[in-house]
SEDREN-121093 format. One record per atom (N, C-alpha, C, O): residue in three letters; chain; x, y, z. Coordinates in steps of 0.05 Angstrom, whole numbers. Example, Ala and Ser with C-alpha at 12.3 -4.5 7.8 and 13.67 -1.06 7.14 Angstrom:
<nodes>
<node residu="Ala" chaine="A" xx="264" yy="-114" zz="156"/>
<node residu="Ala" chaine="A" xx="246" yy="-90" zz="156"/>
<node residu="Ala" chaine="A" xx="264" yy="-66" zz="156"/>
<node residu="Ala" chaine="A" xx="285" yy="-66" zz="169"/>
<node residu="Ser" chaine="A" xx="257" yy="-45" zz="142"/>
<node residu="Ser" chaine="A" xx="273" yy="-21" zz="143"/>
<node residu="Ser" chaine="A" xx="258" yy="1" zz="157"/>
<node residu="Ser" chaine="A" xx="268" yy="23" zz="161"/>
</nodes>
This chain:
<nodes>
<node residu="Unk" chaine="A" xx="17" yy="-22" zz="0"/>
<node residu="Unk" chaine="A" xx="1" yy="0" zz="-1"/>
<node residu="Unk" chaine="A" xx="18" yy="25" zz="0"/>
<node residu="Unk" chaine="A" xx="38" yy="25" zz="14"/>
<node residu="Unk" chaine="A" xx="11" yy="45" zz="-13"/>
<node residu="Unk" chaine="A" xx="25" yy="70" zz="-17"/>
<node residu="Unk" chaine="A" xx="18" yy="88" zz="7"/>
<node residu="Unk" chaine="A" xx="-6" yy="90" zz="14"/>
<node residu="Unk" chaine="A" xx="39" yy="100" zz="20"/>
<node residu="Unk" chaine="A" xx="34" yy="120" zz="41"/>
<node residu="Unk" chaine="A" xx="28" yy="146" zz="27"/>
<node residu="Unk" chaine="A" xx="45" yy="156" zz="12"/>
<node residu="Unk" chaine="A" xx="4" yy="157" zz="31"/>
<node residu="Unk" chaine="A" xx="-4" yy="182" zz="20"/>
<node residu="Unk" chaine="A" xx="-14" yy="200" zz="43"/>
<node residu="Unk" chaine="A" xx="-26" yy="191" zz="62"/>
<node residu="Unk" chaine="A" xx="-8" yy="225" zz="40"/>
<node residu="Unk" chaine="A" xx="-21" yy="244" zz="59"/>
<node residu="Unk" chaine="A" xx="-50" yy="244" zz="59"/>
<node residu="Unk" chaine="A" xx="-62" yy="242" zz="38"/>
<node residu="Unk" chaine="A" xx="-63" yy="247" zz="83"/>
<node residu="Unk" chaine="A" xx="-92" yy="246" zz="84"/>
<node residu="Unk" chaine="A" xx="-108" yy="266" zz="68"/>
<node residu="Unk" chaine="A" xx="-133" yy="263" zz="65"/>
<node residu="Unk" chaine="A" xx="-95" yy="287" zz="58"/>
<node residu="Unk" chaine="A" xx="-109" yy="306" zz="43"/>
<node residu="Unk" chaine="A" xx="-106" yy="301" zz="12"/>
<node residu="Unk" chaine="A" xx="-113" yy="319" zz="-3"/>
<node residu="Unk" chaine="A" xx="-98" yy="278" zz="3"/>
<node residu="Unk" chaine="A" xx="-96" yy="273" zz="-25"/>
<node residu="Unk" chaine="A" xx="-124" yy="265" zz="-34"/>
<node residu="Unk" chaine="A" xx="-136" yy="247" zz="-23"/>
<node residu="Unk" chaine="A" xx="-134" yy="281" zz="-56"/>
<node residu="Unk" chaine="A" xx="-160" yy="275" zz="-66"/>
<node residu="Unk" chaine="A" xx="-160" yy="248" zz="-79"/>
<node residu="Unk" chaine="A" xx="-141" yy="240" zz="-92"/>
<node residu="Unk" chaine="A" xx="-184" yy="231" zz="-75"/>
<node residu="Unk" chaine="A" xx="-183" yy="204" zz="-87"/>
<node residu="Unk" chaine="A" xx="-178" yy="201" zz="-116"/>
<node residu="Unk" chaine="A" xx="-169" yy="181" zz="-126"/>
<node residu="Unk" chaine="A" xx="-185" yy="223" zz="-131"/>
<node residu="Unk" chaine="A" xx="-179" yy="224" zz="-160"/>
<node residu="Unk" chaine="A" xx="-150" yy="226" zz="-166"/>
<node residu="Unk" chaine="A" xx="-142" yy="222" zz="-188"/>
<node residu="Unk" chaine="A" xx="-134" yy="233" zz="-145"/>
<node residu="Unk" chaine="A" xx="-105" yy="236" zz="-149"/>
<node residu="Unk" chaine="A" xx="-89" yy="212" zz="-139"/>
<node residu="Unk" chaine="A" xx="-65" yy="212" zz="-140"/>
<node residu="Unk" chaine="A" xx="-103" yy="191" zz="-131"/>
<node residu="Unk" chaine="A" xx="-88" yy="167" zz="-121"/>
<node residu="Unk" chaine="A" xx="-76" yy="155" zz="-144"/>
<node residu="Unk" chaine="A" xx="-88" yy="154" zz="-166"/>
<node residu="Unk" chaine="A" xx="-50" yy="142" zz="-140"/>
<node residu="Unk" chaine="A" xx="-36" yy="130" zz="-162"/>
<node residu="Unk" chaine="A" xx="-50" yy="102" zz="-169"/>
<node residu="Unk" chaine="A" xx="-57" yy="87" zz="-150"/>
<node residu="Unk" chaine="A" xx="-54" yy="96" zz="-193"/>
<node residu="Unk" chaine="A" xx="-64" yy="70" zz="-200"/>
<node residu="Unk" chaine="A" xx="-40" yy="56" zz="-216"/>
<node residu="Unk" chaine="A" xx="-32" yy="65" zz="-238"/>
<node residu="Unk" chaine="A" xx="-30" yy="34" zz="-205"/>
<node residu="Unk" chaine="A" xx="-10" yy="20" zz="-219"/>
<node residu="Unk" chaine="A" xx="-21" yy="4" zz="-243"/>
<node residu="Unk" chaine="A" xx="-45" yy="0" zz="-244"/>
<node residu="Unk" chaine="A" xx="-5" yy="-4" zz="-260"/>
<node residu="Unk" chaine="A" xx="-16" yy="-20" zz="-282"/>
<node residu="Unk" chaine="A" xx="-28" yy="-47" zz="-273"/>
<node residu="Unk" chaine="A" xx="-46" yy="-57" zz="-285"/>
<node residu="Unk" chaine="A" xx="-15" yy="-59" zz="-250"/>
<node residu="Unk" chaine="A" xx="-26" yy="-85" zz="-239"/>
<node residu="Unk" chaine="A" xx="-54" yy="-78" zz="-227"/>
<node residu="Unk" chaine="A" xx="-72" yy="-94" zz="-231"/>
<node residu="Unk" chaine="A" xx="-57" yy="-58" zz="-213"/>
<node residu="Unk" chaine="A" xx="-81" yy="-50" zz="-200"/>
<node residu="Unk" chaine="A" xx="-102" yy="-43" zz="-221"/>
<node residu="Unk" chaine="A" xx="-126" yy="-50" zz="-217"/>
<node residu="Unk" chaine="A" xx="-96" yy="-31" zz="-243"/>
<node residu="Unk" chaine="A" xx="-114" yy="-24" zz="-264"/>
<node residu="Unk" chaine="A" xx="-124" yy="-51" zz="-278"/>
<node residu="Unk" chaine="A" xx="-148" yy="-54" zz="-284"/>
<node residu="Unk" chaine="A" xx="-105" yy="-69" zz="-283"/>
<node residu="Unk" chaine="A" xx="-114" yy="-95" zz="-295"/>
<node residu="Unk" chaine="A" xx="-133" yy="-110" zz="-277"/>
<node residu="Unk" chaine="A" xx="-153" yy="-121" zz="-286"/>
<node residu="Unk" chaine="A" xx="-126" yy="-110" zz="-250"/>
<node residu="Unk" chaine="A" xx="-143" yy="-124" zz="-231"/>
<node residu="Unk" chaine="A" xx="-171" yy="-112" zz="-229"/>
<node residu="Unk" chaine="A" xx="-191" yy="-127" zz="-229"/>
<node residu="Unk" chaine="A" xx="-172" yy="-85" zz="-228"/>
<node residu="Unk" chaine="A" xx="-198" yy="-72" zz="-228"/>
<node residu="Unk" chaine="A" xx="-215" yy="-77" zz="-253"/>
<node residu="Unk" chaine="A" xx="-239" yy="-80" zz="-252"/>
<node residu="Unk" chaine="A" xx="-202" yy="-77" zz="-275"/>
<node residu="Unk" chaine="A" xx="-216" yy="-81" zz="-300"/>
<node residu="Unk" chaine="A" xx="-226" yy="-109" zz="-302"/>
<node residu="Unk" chaine="A" xx="-248" yy="-114" zz="-313"/>
<node residu="Unk" chaine="A" xx="-211" yy="-129" zz="-292"/>
<node residu="Unk" chaine="A" xx="-219" yy="-158" zz="-292"/>
<node residu="Unk" chaine="A" xx="-244" yy="-159" zz="-273"/>
<node residu="Unk" chaine="A" xx="-263" yy="-172" zz="-280"/>
<node residu="Unk" chaine="A" xx="-244" yy="-147" zz="-251"/>
<node residu="Unk" chaine="A" xx="-263" yy="-149" zz="-229"/>
<node residu="Unk" chaine="A" xx="-289" yy="-134" zz="-239"/>
<node residu="Unk" chaine="A" xx="-312" yy="-142" zz="-233"/>
<node residu="Unk" chaine="A" xx="-285" yy="-111" zz="-254"/>
<node residu="Unk" chaine="A" xx="-308" yy="-96" zz="-263"/>
<node residu="Unk" chaine="A" xx="-328" yy="-110" zz="-279"/>
<node residu="Unk" chaine="A" xx="-351" yy="-103" zz="-278"/>
<node residu="Unk" chaine="A" xx="-321" yy="-132" zz="-295"/>
<node residu="Unk" chaine="A" xx="-338" yy="-147" zz="-308"/>
<node residu="Unk" chaine="A" xx="-356" yy="-168" zz="-291"/>
<node residu="Unk" chaine="A" xx="-375" yy="-180" zz="-300"/>
<node residu="Unk" chaine="A" xx="-347" yy="-169" zz="-266"/>
<node residu="Unk" chaine="A" xx="-363" yy="-186" zz="-249"/>
<node residu="Unk" chaine="A" xx="-379" yy="-172" zz="-229"/>
<node residu="Unk" chaine="A" xx="-392" yy="-184" zz="-212"/>
<node residu="Unk" chaine="A" xx="-380" yy="-146" zz="-230"/>
<node residu="Unk" chaine="A" xx="-396" yy="-130" zz="-210"/>
<node residu="Unk" chaine="A" xx="-419" yy="-118" zz="-223"/>
<node residu="Unk" chaine="A" xx="-420" yy="-113" zz="-247"/>
<node residu="Unk" chaine="A" xx="-439" yy="-113" zz="-206"/>
<node residu="Unk" chaine="A" xx="-463" yy="-98" zz="-214"/>
<node residu="Unk" chaine="A" xx="-467" yy="-77" zz="-194"/>
<node residu="Unk" chaine="A" xx="-459" yy="-82" zz="-171"/>
<node residu="Unk" chaine="A" xx="-479" yy="-54" zz="-200"/>
<node residu="Unk" chaine="A" xx="-483" yy="-32" zz="-182"/>
<node residu="Unk" chaine="A" xx="-508" yy="-16" zz="-189"/>
<node residu="Unk" chaine="A" xx="-518" yy="-17" zz="-211"/>
<node residu="Unk" chaine="A" xx="-517" yy="-3" zz="-170"/>
<node residu="Unk" chaine="A" xx="-540" yy="17" zz="-172"/>
<node residu="Unk" chaine="A" xx="-534" yy="41" zz="-154"/>
<node residu="Unk" chaine="A" xx="-527" yy="39" zz="-130"/>
<node residu="Unk" chaine="A" xx="-537" yy="63" zz="-167"/>
<node residu="Unk" chaine="A" xx="-531" yy="89" zz="-154"/>
<node residu="Unk" chaine="A" xx="-559" yy="107" zz="-155"/>
<node residu="Unk" chaine="A" xx="-572" yy="110" zz="-176"/>
<node residu="Unk" chaine="A" xx="-566" yy="118" zz="-132"/>
<node residu="Unk" chaine="A" xx="-588" yy="135" zz="-129"/>
<node residu="Unk" chaine="A" xx="-591" yy="148" zz="-102"/>
<node residu="Unk" chaine="A" xx="-575" yy="143" zz="-84"/>
<node residu="Unk" chaine="A" xx="-610" yy="164" zz="-98"/>
<node residu="Unk" chaine="A" xx="-614" yy="177" zz="-75"/>
<node residu="Unk" chaine="A" xx="-632" yy="162" zz="-55"/>
<node residu="Unk" chaine="A" xx="-651" yy="149" zz="-63"/>
<node residu="Unk" chaine="A" xx="-624" yy="163" zz="-29"/>
<node residu="Unk" chaine="A" xx="-639" yy="148" zz="-9"/>
<node residu="Unk" chaine="A" xx="-669" yy="162" zz="-7"/>
<node residu="Unk" chaine="A" xx="-672" yy="186" zz="-10"/>
<node residu="Unk" chaine="A" xx="-688" yy="146" zz="-3"/>
<node residu="Unk" chaine="A" xx="-717" yy="156" zz="0"/>
<node residu="Unk" chaine="A" xx="-719" yy="173" zz="25"/>
<node residu="Unk" chaine="A" xx="-734" yy="192" zz="25"/>
<node residu="Unk" chaine="A" xx="-704" yy="166" zz="47"/>
<node residu="Unk" chaine="A" xx="-708" yy="182" zz="72"/>
<node residu="Unk" chaine="A" xx="-689" yy="206" zz="76"/>
<node residu="Unk" chaine="A" xx="-693" yy="223" zz="93"/>
<node residu="Unk" chaine="A" xx="-668" yy="206" zz="58"/>
<node residu="Unk" chaine="A" xx="-650" yy="229" zz="61"/>
<node residu="Unk" chaine="A" xx="-640" yy="237" zz="35"/>
<node residu="Unk" chaine="A" xx="-649" yy="225" zz="16"/>
<node residu="Unk" chaine="A" xx="-622" yy="256" zz="32"/>
<node residu="Unk" chaine="A" xx="-612" yy="264" zz="8"/>
<node residu="Unk" chaine="A" xx="-585" yy="252" zz="2"/>
<node residu="Unk" chaine="A" xx="-570" yy="261" zz="-15"/>
<node residu="Unk" chaine="A" xx="-577" yy="231" zz="18"/>
<node residu="Unk" chaine="A" xx="-551" yy="216" zz="14"/>
<node residu="Unk" chaine="A" xx="-554" yy="201" zz="-12"/>
<node residu="Unk" chaine="A" xx="-575" yy="191" zz="-19"/>
<node residu="Unk" chaine="A" xx="-529" yy="200" zz="-27"/>
<node residu="Unk" chaine="A" xx="-529" yy="185" zz="-52"/>
<node residu="Unk" chaine="A" xx="-519" yy="157" zz="-43"/>
<node residu="Unk" chaine="A" xx="-498" yy="155" zz="-29"/>
<node residu="Unk" chaine="A" xx="-532" yy="137" zz="-50"/>
<node residu="Unk" chaine="A" xx="-525" yy="108" zz="-42"/>
<node residu="Unk" chaine="A" xx="-514" yy="96" zz="-68"/>
<node residu="Unk" chaine="A" xx="-526" yy="97" zz="-89"/>
<node residu="Unk" chaine="A" xx="-490" yy="83" zz="-64"/>
<node residu="Unk" chaine="A" xx="-479" yy="66" zz="-85"/>
<node residu="Unk" chaine="A" xx="-478" yy="38" zz="-75"/>
<node residu="Unk" chaine="A" xx="-463" yy="30" zz="-57"/>
<node residu="Unk" chaine="A" xx="-496" yy="23" zz="-86"/>
<node residu="Unk" chaine="A" xx="-498" yy="-7" zz="-80"/>
<node residu="Unk" chaine="A" xx="-481" yy="-22" zz="-101"/>
<node residu="Unk" chaine="A" xx="-482" yy="-18" zz="-125"/>
<node residu="Unk" chaine="A" xx="-464" yy="-41" zz="-89"/>
<node residu="Unk" chaine="A" xx="-444" yy="-54" zz="-105"/>
<node residu="Unk" chaine="A" xx="-443" yy="-83" zz="-98"/>
<node residu="Unk" chaine="A" xx="-441" yy="-89" zz="-74"/>
<node residu="Unk" chaine="A" xx="-442" yy="-101" zz="-115"/>
<node residu="Unk" chaine="A" xx="-439" yy="-130" zz="-110"/>
<node residu="Unk" chaine="A" xx="-433" yy="-146" zz="-134"/>
<node residu="Unk" chaine="A" xx="-434" yy="-137" zz="-156"/>
<node residu="Unk" chaine="A" xx="-426" yy="-170" zz="-128"/>
<node residu="Unk" chaine="A" xx="-419" yy="-188" zz="-151"/>
<node residu="Unk" chaine="A" xx="-446" yy="-194" zz="-165"/>
<node residu="Unk" chaine="A" xx="-467" yy="-192" zz="-154"/>
<node residu="Unk" chaine="A" xx="-443" yy="-202" zz="-191"/>
<node residu="Unk" chaine="A" xx="-467" yy="-206" zz="-208"/>
<node residu="Unk" chaine="A" xx="-483" yy="-229" zz="-195"/>
<node residu="Unk" chaine="A" xx="-507" yy="-229" zz="-199"/>
<node residu="Unk" chaine="A" xx="-472" yy="-246" zz="-181"/>
<node residu="Unk" chaine="A" xx="-490" yy="-268" zz="-169"/>
<node residu="Unk" chaine="A" xx="-507" yy="-257" zz="-148"/>
<node residu="Unk" chaine="A" xx="-525" yy="-271" zz="-138"/>
<node residu="Unk" chaine="A" xx="-503" yy="-232" zz="-139"/>
<node residu="Unk" chaine="A" xx="-519" yy="-218" zz="-119"/>
<node residu="Unk" chaine="A" xx="-542" yy="-203" zz="-131"/>
<node residu="Unk" chaine="A" xx="-559" yy="-192" zz="-116"/>
<node residu="Unk" chaine="A" xx="-544" yy="-203" zz="-155"/>
<node residu="Unk" chaine="A" xx="-563" yy="-185" zz="-170"/>
<node residu="Unk" chaine="A" xx="-593" yy="-190" zz="-159"/>
<node residu="Unk" chaine="A" xx="-608" yy="-171" zz="-158"/>
<node residu="Unk" chaine="A" xx="-601" yy="-215" zz="-152"/>
<node residu="Unk" chaine="A" xx="-630" yy="-218" zz="-145"/>
<node residu="Unk" chaine="A" xx="-634" yy="-202" zz="-117"/>
<node residu="Unk" chaine="A" xx="-656" yy="-192" zz="-111"/>
<node residu="Unk" chaine="A" xx="-613" yy="-201" zz="-101"/>
<node residu="Unk" chaine="A" xx="-616" yy="-189" zz="-74"/>
<node residu="Unk" chaine="A" xx="-620" yy="-159" zz="-76"/>
<node residu="Unk" chaine="A" xx="-631" yy="-148" zz="-57"/>
<node residu="Unk" chaine="A" xx="-612" yy="-145" zz="-98"/>
<node residu="Unk" chaine="A" xx="-616" yy="-118" zz="-102"/>
<node residu="Unk" chaine="A" xx="-645" yy="-111" zz="-100"/>
<node residu="Unk" chaine="A" xx="-652" yy="-90" zz="-90"/>
<node residu="Unk" chaine="A" xx="-663" yy="-128" zz="-111"/>
<node residu="Unk" chaine="A" xx="-692" yy="-124" zz="-111"/>
<node residu="Unk" chaine="A" xx="-704" yy="-123" zz="-85"/>
<node residu="Unk" chaine="A" xx="-725" yy="-111" zz="-82"/>
<node residu="Unk" chaine="A" xx="-690" yy="-134" zz="-64"/>
<node residu="Unk" chaine="A" xx="-703" yy="-133" zz="-37"/>
<node residu="Unk" chaine="A" xx="-693" yy="-111" zz="-20"/>
<node residu="Unk" chaine="A" xx="-699" yy="-111" zz="4"/>
<node residu="Unk" chaine="A" xx="-679" yy="-93" zz="-31"/>
<node residu="Unk" chaine="A" xx="-669" yy="-68" zz="-17"/>
<node residu="Unk" chaine="A" xx="-688" yy="-46" zz="-21"/>
<node residu="Unk" chaine="A" xx="-703" yy="-47" zz="-41"/>
<node residu="Unk" chaine="A" xx="-689" yy="-27" zz="-4"/>
<node residu="Unk" chaine="A" xx="-704" yy="-4" zz="-7"/>
<node residu="Unk" chaine="A" xx="-698" yy="11" zz="-33"/>
<node residu="Unk" chaine="A" xx="-675" yy="14" zz="-41"/>
<node residu="Unk" chaine="A" xx="-719" yy="21" zz="-46"/>
<node residu="Unk" chaine="A" xx="-716" yy="36" zz="-71"/>
<node residu="Unk" chaine="A" xx="-698" yy="60" zz="-69"/>
<node residu="Unk" chaine="A" xx="-696" yy="73" zz="-49"/>
<node residu="Unk" chaine="A" xx="-685" yy="65" zz="-90"/>
<node residu="Unk" chaine="A" xx="-668" yy="90" zz="-92"/>
<node residu="Unk" chaine="A" xx="-681" yy="108" zz="-114"/>
<node residu="Unk" chaine="A" xx="-690" yy="99" zz="-135"/>
<node residu="Unk" chaine="A" xx="-682" yy="134" zz="-108"/>
<node residu="Unk" chaine="A" xx="-691" yy="155" zz="-125"/>
<node residu="Unk" chaine="A" xx="-669" yy="162" zz="-146"/>
<node residu="Unk" chaine="A" xx="-645" yy="163" zz="-140"/>
<node residu="Unk" chaine="A" xx="-677" yy="167" zz="-169"/>
<node residu="Unk" chaine="A" xx="-659" yy="176" zz="-190"/>
<node residu="Unk" chaine="A" xx="-644" yy="200" zz="-182"/>
<node residu="Unk" chaine="A" xx="-654" yy="219" zz="-169"/>
<node residu="Unk" chaine="A" xx="-619" yy="201" zz="-189"/>
<node residu="Unk" chaine="A" xx="-603" yy="225" zz="-183"/>
<node residu="Unk" chaine="A" xx="-586" yy="231" zz="-207"/>
<node residu="Unk" chaine="A" xx="-574" yy="214" zz="-219"/>
<node residu="Unk" chaine="A" xx="-587" yy="257" zz="-215"/>
<node residu="Unk" chaine="A" xx="-572" yy="268" zz="-238"/>
<node residu="Unk" chaine="A" xx="-545" yy="274" zz="-230"/>
<node residu="Unk" chaine="A" xx="-537" yy="272" zz="-206"/>
<node residu="Unk" chaine="A" xx="-528" yy="281" zz="-251"/>
<node residu="Unk" chaine="A" xx="-499" yy="285" zz="-249"/>
<node residu="Unk" chaine="A" xx="-494" yy="310" zz="-228"/>
<node residu="Unk" chaine="A" xx="-475" yy="309" zz="-213"/>
<node residu="Unk" chaine="A" xx="-511" yy="330" zz="-228"/>
<node residu="Unk" chaine="A" xx="-507" yy="351" zz="-211"/>
<node residu="Unk" chaine="A" xx="-511" yy="343" zz="-180"/>
<node residu="Unk" chaine="A" xx="-497" yy="352" zz="-161"/>
<node residu="Unk" chaine="A" xx="-532" yy="327" zz="-177"/>
<node residu="Unk" chaine="A" xx="-538" yy="319" zz="-151"/>
<node residu="Unk" chaine="A" xx="-514" yy="298" zz="-141"/>
<node residu="Unk" chaine="A" xx="-507" yy="298" zz="-118"/>
<node residu="Unk" chaine="A" xx="-504" yy="283" zz="-158"/>
<node residu="Unk" chaine="A" xx="-482" yy="263" zz="-151"/>
<node residu="Unk" chaine="A" xx="-457" yy="281" zz="-144"/>
<node residu="Unk" chaine="A" xx="-444" yy="276" zz="-124"/>
<node residu="Unk" chaine="A" xx="-451" yy="303" zz="-159"/>
<node residu="Unk" chaine="A" xx="-428" yy="320" zz="-153"/>
<node residu="Unk" chaine="A" xx="-432" yy="333" zz="-127"/>
<node residu="Unk" chaine="A" xx="-413" yy="335" zz="-111"/>
<node residu="Unk" chaine="A" xx="-456" yy="342" zz="-122"/>
<node residu="Unk" chaine="A" xx="-463" yy="359" zz="-96"/>
<node residu="Unk" chaine="A" xx="-458" yy="339" zz="-73"/>
<node residu="Unk" chaine="A" xx="-446" yy="347" zz="-53"/>
<node residu="Unk" chaine="A" xx="-467" yy="315" zz="-75"/>
<node residu="Unk" chaine="A" xx="-466" yy="296" zz="-53"/>
<node residu="Unk" chaine="A" xx="-436" yy="287" zz="-49"/>
<node residu="Unk" chaine="A" xx="-427" yy="283" zz="-26"/>
<node residu="Unk" chaine="A" xx="-421" yy="286" zz="-71"/>
<node residu="Unk" chaine="A" xx="-392" yy="280" zz="-66"/>
<node residu="Unk" chaine="A" xx="-379" yy="303" zz="-51"/>
<node residu="Unk" chaine="A" xx="-365" yy="299" zz="-31"/>
<node residu="Unk" chaine="A" xx="-383" yy="328" zz="-60"/>
<node residu="Unk" chaine="A" xx="-373" yy="352" zz="-47"/>
<node residu="Unk" chaine="A" xx="-381" yy="354" zz="-17"/>
<node residu="Unk" chaine="A" xx="-365" yy="364" zz="-1"/>
<node residu="Unk" chaine="A" xx="-404" yy="345" zz="-11"/>
<node residu="Unk" chaine="A" xx="-414" yy="348" zz="16"/>
<node residu="Unk" chaine="A" xx="-410" yy="322" zz="34"/>
<node residu="Unk" chaine="A" xx="-421" yy="319" zz="55"/>
<node residu="Unk" chaine="A" xx="-395" yy="304" zz="23"/>
<node residu="Unk" chaine="A" xx="-391" yy="280" zz="36"/>
<node residu="Unk" chaine="A" xx="-414" yy="263" zz="45"/>
<node residu="Unk" chaine="A" xx="-415" yy="251" zz="66"/>
<node residu="Unk" chaine="A" xx="-435" yy="262" zz="27"/>
<node residu="Unk" chaine="A" xx="-462" yy="250" zz="31"/>
<node residu="Unk" chaine="A" xx="-464" yy="226" zz="13"/>
<node residu="Unk" chaine="A" xx="-486" yy="222" zz="2"/>
<node residu="Unk" chaine="A" xx="-443" yy="210" zz="8"/>
<node residu="Unk" chaine="A" xx="-443" yy="186" zz="-8"/>
<node residu="Unk" chaine="A" xx="-439" yy="162" zz="9"/>
<node residu="Unk" chaine="A" xx="-419" yy="160" zz="24"/>
<node residu="Unk" chaine="A" xx="-456" yy="143" zz="8"/>
<node residu="Unk" chaine="A" xx="-455" yy="118" zz="23"/>
<node residu="Unk" chaine="A" xx="-450" yy="94" zz="5"/>
<node residu="Unk" chaine="A" xx="-465" yy="92" zz="-15"/>
<node residu="Unk" chaine="A" xx="-432" yy="77" zz="10"/>
<node residu="Unk" chaine="A" xx="-427" yy="53" zz="-7"/>
<node residu="Unk" chaine="A" xx="-437" yy="29" zz="9"/>
<node residu="Unk" chaine="A" xx="-430" yy="24" zz="32"/>
<node residu="Unk" chaine="A" xx="-454" yy="15" zz="-4"/>
<node residu="Unk" chaine="A" xx="-466" yy="-7" zz="9"/>
<node residu="Unk" chaine="A" xx="-456" yy="-34" zz="-8"/>
<node residu="Unk" chaine="A" xx="-459" yy="-34" zz="-33"/>
<node residu="Unk" chaine="A" xx="-444" yy="-53" zz="4"/>
<node residu="Unk" chaine="A" xx="-438" yy="-79" zz="-8"/>
<node residu="Unk" chaine="A" xx="-462" yy="-96" zz="-6"/>
<node residu="Unk" chaine="A" xx="-474" yy="-99" zz="16"/>
<node residu="Unk" chaine="A" xx="-470" yy="-108" zz="-29"/>
<node residu="Unk" chaine="A" xx="-492" yy="-126" zz="-28"/>
<node residu="Unk" chaine="A" xx="-482" yy="-155" zz="-33"/>
<node residu="Unk" chaine="A" xx="-471" yy="-162" zz="-54"/>
<node residu="Unk" chaine="A" xx="-487" yy="-171" zz="-13"/>
<node residu="Unk" chaine="A" xx="-476" yy="-200" zz="-14"/>
<node residu="Unk" chaine="A" xx="-496" yy="-217" zz="-29"/>
<node residu="Unk" chaine="A" xx="-491" yy="-241" zz="-32"/>
</nodes>
C-alpha cells in the first residue's frame, strides 16, 4: 500500500498497471445501482458481484439522481457505499 497524506483527493491516487488490470478484470463481475436514499438526500452506491443481482430487488428503492446531484453529494461527503452479498 502506498503511504499518502490524508489530504490527497481520491482522484489523485496512483493506479499502478497491476491494479488497473485487476480492477478491469473485476469490473466485469460487478453490478451496481446508484441513487438517492428515500429518507435522506444521501447518494447510495450499491455494489456487489453479479451473483447478488437478485438481492438488489429486496433493498429499499433508490430515487434517480442526476449528475449535478451526484457531484453535490460528493462535495458534501453524503455518499454511502453499500456492499450487497
